[in-house]
C-alpha positions as CSV (number, residue, x, y, z in Angstrom):
1,X,-0.4,-0.3,-0.1
2,X,1.3,3.5,-1.1
3,X,2.4,6.2,1.9
4,X,-0.2,8.6,0.2
5,X,-3.1,5.7,1.1
6,X,-1.9,5.0,4.3
7,X,-2.2,8.2,5.1
8,X,-5.6,9.0,3.9
9,X,-6.8,6.0,5.9
10,X,-5.1,7.0,8.6
11,X,-7.1,10.6,7.9
12,X,-10.3,9.1,7.6
13,X,-9.9,7.5,11.3
14,X,-9.0,10.7,12.9
15,X,-11.2,13.1,11.4
16,X,-13.9,11.0,13.3
17,X,-16.4,13.6,15.5
18,X,-13.9,16.5,14.5
19,X,-15.7,19.9,14.2
20,X,-12.9,21.8,12.7
21,X,-9.2,21.0,11.3
22,X,-6.9,23.6,10.1
23,X,-5.8,22.3,8.3
24,X,-6.6,18.7,6.5
25,X,-4.3,19.1,3.7
26,X,-1.1,19.8,6.1
27,X,-2.0,17.2,8.7
28,X,-2.5,14.6,4.9
29,X,1.2,15.8,4.3
30,X,2.5,15.2,7.7
31,X,1.2,11.8,7.8
32,X,2.8,11.1,4.6
33,X,5.7,12.3,5.6
34,X,5.6,10.0,9.0
35,X,5.5,6.9,6.6
36,X,8.4,8.6,4.2
37,X,10.6,8.9,7.3
38,X,9.4,7.0,9.9
39,X,9.5,9.9,12.1
40,X,6.4,10.1,14.6
41,X,4.5,13.5,14.8
42,X,4.3,15.2,17.9
43,X,0.6,15.7,19.0
44,X,0.0,18.2,22.0
45,X,-2.3,19.1,24.5
46,X,-2.4,21.2,27.0
47,X,-4.4,20.7,30.2
48,X,-4.4,23.4,33.1
49,X,-5.0,21.5,36.2
50,X,-7.9,23.6,37.6
51,X,-9.6,20.8,39.3
52,X,-8.4,17.4,40.1
53,X,-11.3,15.1,38.3
54,X,-11.8,14.4,34.9
55,X,-15.1,14.2,33.1
56,X,-16.5,12.6,30.0
57,X,-16.2,16.1,28.5
58,X,-12.6,16.1,28.6
59,X,-12.1,12.7,27.5
60,X,-13.7,13.6,24.0
61,X,-10.2,15.0,22.9
62,X,-7.7,12.4,25.3
63,X,-9.8,9.4,23.0
64,X,-8.3,11.4,19.9
65,X,-5.0,11.7,21.6
66,X,-5.6,7.7,22.1
67,X,-5.7,7.6,18.1
68,X,-3.1,9.0,17.6
69,X,-1.0,6.8,19.7
70,X,-2.4,3.6,18.0
71,X,-0.8,5.4,14.7
72,X,2.2,5.3,16.0
73,X,2.3,8.7,16.8
74,X,3.8,10.6,20.1
75,X,1.6,12.1,22.3
76,X,2.8,14.8,24.8
77,X,0.4,15.6,27.8
78,X,1.3,18.9,28.5
79,X,0.5,19.8,32.0
80,X,-0.2,23.6,32.2
81,X,1.4,24.0,35.7
82,X,2.6,27.2,35.0
83,X,-0.4,28.1,33.0
84,X,-2.5,27.1,35.0
85,X,-1.5,29.4,37.9
86,X,-3.6,32.3,35.7
87,X,-6.4,30.3,34.0
88,X,-7.8,29.5,30.9
89,X,-9.6,32.9,30.7
90,X,-11.6,31.2,27.6
91,X,-15.2,31.4,27.9
92,X,-14.9,33.0,31.3
93,X,-17.0,36.4,32.3
94,X,-14.4,37.3,34.8
95,X,-10.8,36.2,35.7
96,X,-10.6,33.0,37.0
97,X,-9.0,32.4,40.7
98,X,-5.8,32.3,40.4
99,X,-4.1,28.8,42.0
100,X,-0.8,28.3,44.3
101,X,1.8,26.0,42.7
102,X,0.6,23.3,45.4
103,X,-2.9,23.5,44.5
104,X,-2.2,23.1,40.8
105,X,0.5,20.3,41.3
106,X,-2.1,18.2,43.7
107,X,-4.4,18.7,40.9
108,X,-2.2,17.5,37.9
109,X,-1.5,14.3,39.9
110,X,-4.8,13.1,40.3
111,X,-5.6,14.6,36.3
112,X,-2.6,12.7,34.9
113,X,-3.9,9.3,36.5
114,X,-7.3,9.7,35.4
115,X,-5.8,10.1,31.8
116,X,-4.0,7.3,31.8
117,X,-7.4,5.3,31.9
118,X,-7.4,6.0,28.2
119,X,-4.2,7.0,27.3
120,X,-0.9,3.9,27.1
121,X,1.1,5.6,29.6
122,X,4.1,3.9,27.9
123,X,3.4,5.7,25.0
124,X,3.2,9.0,26.5
125,X,5.3,11.7,27.3
126,X,4.3,14.2,30.3
127,X,6.1,17.6,30.1
128,X,5.1,20.5,32.2
129,X,5.0,24.0,30.6
130,X,7.2,25.8,33.8
131,X,10.1,23.7,32.3
132,X,10.9,26.5,29.7
133,X,8.3,29.6,30.8
134,X,9.6,30.2,34.5
135,X,13.0,30.4,33.3
136,X,12.2,32.8,30.4
137,X,13.6,36.4,30.8
138,X,11.7,39.2,30.8
139,X,13.5,40.3,27.3
140,X,12.3,37.2,26.2
141,X,9.1,38.0,27.1
142,X,9.4,41.3,25.6
143,X,10.5,39.8,22.3
144,X,7.6,37.1,22.0
145,X,4.9,39.7,22.9
146,X,5.8,41.6,20.4
147,X,4.6,39.0,17.7
148,X,1.1,40.4,18.5
149,X,-0.7,43.0,18.7
150,X,-3.6,44.7,21.1
151,X,-6.0,44.4,18.5
152,X,-5.3,41.0,17.8
153,X,-6.1,39.9,21.3
154,X,-9.2,41.9,21.2
155,X,-10.4,39.6,18.7
156,X,-11.0,37.0,21.1
157,X,-14.8,37.5,21.7
158,X,-14.6,36.8,25.5
159,X,-12.2,39.8,26.0
160,X,-14.3,42.0,23.7
161,X,-17.3,41.1,25.8
162,X,-16.0,41.9,28.8
163,X,-14.5,44.9,28.2
164,X,-17.9,46.2,26.4
165,X,-19.7,45.1,29.5
166,X,-17.4,47.0,31.6
167,X,-15.6,44.2,33.1
168,X,-11.5,44.0,33.4
169,X,-9.3,42.4,31.7
170,X,-6.0,41.6,33.6
171,X,-2.8,41.8,31.9
172,X,-2.0,38.5,33.1
173,X,-5.1,36.8,31.2
174,X,-3.4,38.7,27.7
175,X,-0.4,36.4,28.3
176,X,-2.4,33.2,28.9
177,X,-2.9,32.4,24.8
178,X,0.8,33.7,24.1
179,X,2.4,31.4,26.5
180,X,0.2,28.3,25.3
181,X,1.5,29.3,22.0
182,X,5.0,29.3,22.9
183,X,4.3,25.7,24.4
184,X,4.0,25.0,20.6
185,X,6.9,26.5,19.9
186,X,8.9,25.3,22.8
187,X,7.5,21.3,21.9
188,X,7.8,21.7,18.1
189,X,4.4,20.4,18.1
190,X,2.8,18.9,14.7
191,X,-0.5,18.9,15.8
192,X,-2.5,20.6,18.9
193,X,-5.8,19.3,20.2
194,X,-8.5,21.3,21.8
195,X,-12.2,21.9,21.9
196,X,-13.7,24.5,19.8
197,X,-13.7,27.1,22.1
198,X,-10.2,27.0,22.0
199,X,-9.7,28.5,18.7
200,X,-8.4,31.8,19.5
201,X,-5.8,29.8,21.5
202,X,-5.0,27.1,18.9
203,X,-4.0,29.4,16.2
204,X,-1.9,31.4,18.4
205,X,0.4,28.5,18.1
206,X,0.3,28.4,14.3
207,X,1.2,32.2,14.4
208,X,4.2,31.9,17.4
209,X,5.5,29.0,15.1
210,X,5.7,30.6,11.7
211,X,7.6,33.6,13.5
212,X,10.1,30.8,15.2
213,X,10.8,29.5,11.5
214,X,8.9,26.6,12.3
215,X,6.2,24.9,10.3
216,X,2.9,25.5,11.8
217,X,0.8,22.9,13.8
218,X,-2.3,21.3,12.5
219,X,-4.9,22.6,14.6
220,X,-7.9,19.8,15.2
221,X,-10.9,21.1,17.0
222,X,-13.4,18.7,18.6
223,X,-16.9,19.7,19.4
224,X,-18.0,20.5,23.3
225,X,-19.7,17.7,25.0
226,X,-22.8,18.8,26.3
227,X,-24.0,17.4,29.7
228,X,-26.7,15.3,31.4
229,X,-29.1,18.2,30.9
230,X,-28.7,18.4,27.4
231,X,-28.2,22.1,27.0
232,X,-24.6,23.3,28.7
233,X,-21.6,22.2,28.4
234,X,-20.3,19.3,30.7
235,X,-19.1,20.6,33.9
236,X,-18.8,20.0,37.6
237,X,-19.6,23.3,38.4
238,X,-23.3,23.0,37.0
239,X,-23.6,19.6,38.3
240,X,-24.5,18.1,34.7
241,X,-21.5,15.7,34.7
242,X,-20.0,12.3,34.4
243,X,-17.0,11.7,36.1
244,X,-14.6,9.1,34.9
245,X,-14.3,8.2,38.4
246,X,-18.0,7.5,38.9
247,X,-18.8,4.0,39.9
248,X,-20.2,1.7,37.4
249,X,-23.6,2.2,38.7
250,X,-23.3,5.8,38.9
251,X,-22.1,6.2,35.7
252,X,-24.7,4.1,34.0
253,X,-27.4,6.1,35.9
254,X,-26.2,9.0,34.6
255,X,-26.1,8.3,31.0
256,X,-29.3,6.4,31.1
257,X,-30.6,10.4,32.2
258,X,-29.4,12.0,28.9
259,X,-31.7,13.3,26.6
260,X,-32.4,11.2,23.3
261,X,-31.1,13.8,21.3
262,X,-27.3,13.3,22.7
263,X,-27.3,9.3,22.2
264,X,-25.7,9.6,19.0
265,X,-23.2,12.3,19.9
266,X,-22.0,10.5,22.7
267,X,-21.4,7.2,20.7
268,X,-19.5,9.1,18.0
269,X,-17.2,11.3,20.9
270,X,-17.1,8.3,23.8
271,X,-16.8,5.1,22.0
272,X,-15.1,3.0,19.3
273,X,-18.0,1.7,17.8
274,X,-18.1,1.8,14.0
275,X,-19.8,4.7,12.5
276,X,-21.6,2.6,9.8
277,X,-23.1,0.8,13.0
278,X,-24.1,4.1,14.6
279,X,-25.5,5.6,11.5
280,X,-27.6,2.1,11.4
281,X,-29.1,2.5,14.6
282,X,-30.2,6.3,14.0
283,X,-31.8,5.0,11.3
284,X,-33.7,2.6,13.6
285,X,-34.1,5.0,16.0
286,X,-35.7,7.7,13.4
287,X,-38.1,4.7,12.2
288,X,-39.3,3.8,15.4
289,X,-37.3,0.5,14.9
290,X,-35.1,1.1,18.0
291,X,-36.6,2.1,21.3
292,X,-34.4,5.0,22.9
293,X,-34.2,2.9,26.0
294,X,-32.5,0.3,24.7
295,X,-30.0,2.2,22.4
296,X,-29.5,4.1,25.8
297,X,-28.6,1.0,27.6
298,X,-26.3,-0.2,24.9
299,X,-24.6,2.8,25.4
300,X,-24.4,3.0,28.8
301,X,-23.0,-0.6,28.8
302,X,-20.3,0.4,26.1
303,X,-19.0,3.8,28.4
304,X,-19.1,1.8,31.7
305,X,-17.1,-1.0,29.8
306,X,-14.6,1.3,28.7
307,X,-13.6,2.5,32.4
308,X,-14.5,-0.2,34.5
309,X,-14.4,-3.5,32.0
310,X,-17.4,-5.5,30.8
311,X,-18.0,-7.4,34.0
312,X,-19.1,-4.2,35.9
313,X,-20.7,-3.2,33.0
314,X,-23.2,-6.1,33.0
315,X,-23.5,-6.0,36.8
316,X,-24.3,-2.4,36.5
317,X,-26.9,-2.6,34.0
318,X,-28.9,-5.5,36.0
319,X,-28.5,-2.9,39.0
320,X,-30.1,-0.5,37.2
321,X,-32.7,-2.5,36.0
322,X,-33.1,-3.6,39.7
323,X,-33.6,-0.3,41.0
324,X,-35.6,0.6,37.8
325,X,-38.2,-1.8,38.7
326,X,-38.6,-0.9,42.4
327,X,-38.8,2.7,42.1
328,X,-41.2,4.4,44.4
329,X,-44.3,4.6,42.5
330,X,-46.7,6.4,45.2
331,X,-50.3,4.5,45.8
332,X,-52.2,7.6,45.9
333,X,-50.9,8.9,42.9
334,X,-53.6,10.8,40.6
335,X,-55.3,8.6,38.1
336,X,-55.5,9.8,34.1
337,X,-58.3,8.3,31.9
338,X,-57.7,7.6,28.5
339,X,-60.7,6.4,26.1
340,X,-60.1,5.4,22.5
341,X,-61.5,9.0,21.5
342,X,-58.6,10.6,23.4
343,X,-55.9,9.0,21.2
344,X,-55.1,8.1,17.8
345,X,-53.5,4.8,17.1
346,X,-52.9,4.4,20.9
347,X,-50.9,8.1,20.8
348,X,-51.0,11.5,22.3
349,X,-49.4,14.5,21.6
350,X,-47.1,15.0,25.2
351,X,-48.5,18.6,25.2
352,X,-52.2,17.4,25.2
353,X,-50.7,14.6,27.7
354,X,-49.8,17.4,30.3
355,X,-52.8,19.7,29.6
356,X,-54.9,16.7,30.9
357,X,-53.4,16.5,34.3
358,X,-53.4,20.1,35.5
359,X,-50.4,21.1,36.1
360,X,-50.5,24.0,33.7
361,X,-53.1,25.4,31.2
362,X,-50.4,27.2,29.0
363,X,-49.2,25.1,26.3
364,X,-45.8,27.2,26.2
365,X,-45.4,26.8,29.9
366,X,-45.9,22.9,29.7
367,X,-43.0,22.7,26.5
368,X,-40.4,24.7,28.8
369,X,-41.2,22.2,31.5
370,X,-40.3,19.3,28.8
371,X,-37.1,21.2,27.8
372,X,-35.9,21.7,31.2
373,X,-36.2,18.3,31.5
374,X,-38.9,17.7,34.2
375,X,-41.1,15.2,32.7
376,X,-40.9,11.4,33.1
377,X,-42.7,8.3,32.1
378,X,-42.2,5.3,33.6
379,X,-38.8,7.2,34.7
380,X,-37.6,8.0,31.1
381,X,-37.2,11.6,30.5
382,X,-39.6,13.2,27.6
383,X,-37.3,15.3,25.9
384,X,-39.4,16.3,22.6
385,X,-42.2,18.7,23.4
386,X,-43.6,17.7,19.3
387,X,-43.5,14.1,20.1
388,X,-46.6,11.7,20.2
389,X,-46.4,9.3,23.5
390,X,-47.6,5.8,23.4
391,X,-50.3,5.2,26.2
392,X,-50.5,2.0,27.9
393,X,-52.4,0.7,31.1
394,X,-50.4,1.5,34.3
395,X,-47.6,3.8,33.0
396,X,-46.6,6.4,35.7
397,X,-46.4,10.1,34.4
398,X,-44.1,12.2,36.8
399,X,-44.1,16.4,36.7
400,X,-40.9,17.7,38.4
401,X,-40.0,15.6,41.4
402,X,-43.4,15.1,43.6
403,X,-46.0,15.1,41.0
404,X,-47.4,11.4,40.3
405,X,-49.9,10.4,38.0
406,X,-51.3,6.9,37.0
407,X,-52.3,6.3,33.3
408,X,-55.7,3.9,33.0
409,X,-57.1,3.2,29.8
410,X,-61.0,2.5,29.2
């Protein structure tokens, strides 16, 4: 097989789930050169240990690093022990609280240990950016910052918004993307990975490498993963996260709670299930040939197996089913009675179903309630306000945390 064909096959693998690449033609050339010379590419991702725990949102890029490892390339797990003391301002409405060196190092230890649930430790180089950043003289910093303008820094949307809203932007925050860019220079990075919210920082690395006479790195941006609420980016502070250190049962249950709309995305970004299989499942799901709960169980089993093994995954399913079967269903639940005249092909529009409960007489209010994840049928979240619900005897409808309705058919 020719070098070009092997590189093309590798590129197809590496592009799975990627939101944007700058640019794919350069990556193809680098991959061809790898096969010609046998010299692995240097793949970099920086991690500021501002918190000790890794959740599934972090694993999206870690899994991409693992793909590069499997293809023979050198992964650099860059611990931002120096930049972490500033904290990445990306997406923040105000400056981050600066951490002490002790806090950063303590977080870095547990962070890297969890990362090795995905990465091969024998094929991963761990570096700390304090190794080169703390040795820069003031003259060095002036020379590096001279390659950028204030206007360029203000192109960052978060900086621009904060200034427009009268919020301060510290000079040290300007230095963060410049230091991240210098990391790429220090490592001679061929590829840098990050989320789509890191675009500005990642492109700064390309620019600075050019200024230092290096070949610009390829930038690979992964989509941000929504958390269990299906709305916000997965975050511990928002409570919508699934930690890689969660117990098998806890991890399984959290995955089962995600909206149906996220199942495909979770499969693509968090598992190795072939794309053809995922797309077939999606078609079956769209044609009502695959129940969302069954599809979600497959997802939960797969992800729990990745972090805890298949035996624990099977046990988590058994425990979940047992807990699901024993879920409290109050005896005094209000009865909702339906006749054939209420239904069409045994189904009813979910808005009409909720109107019948009397929880609200406003369709827009009910729609909001559904979109916020407050409606469950037999403990399965209803997330689409436009959906038609199949009605069966003895189903339990839950609205919010305390309102239960038992469905009866005449």
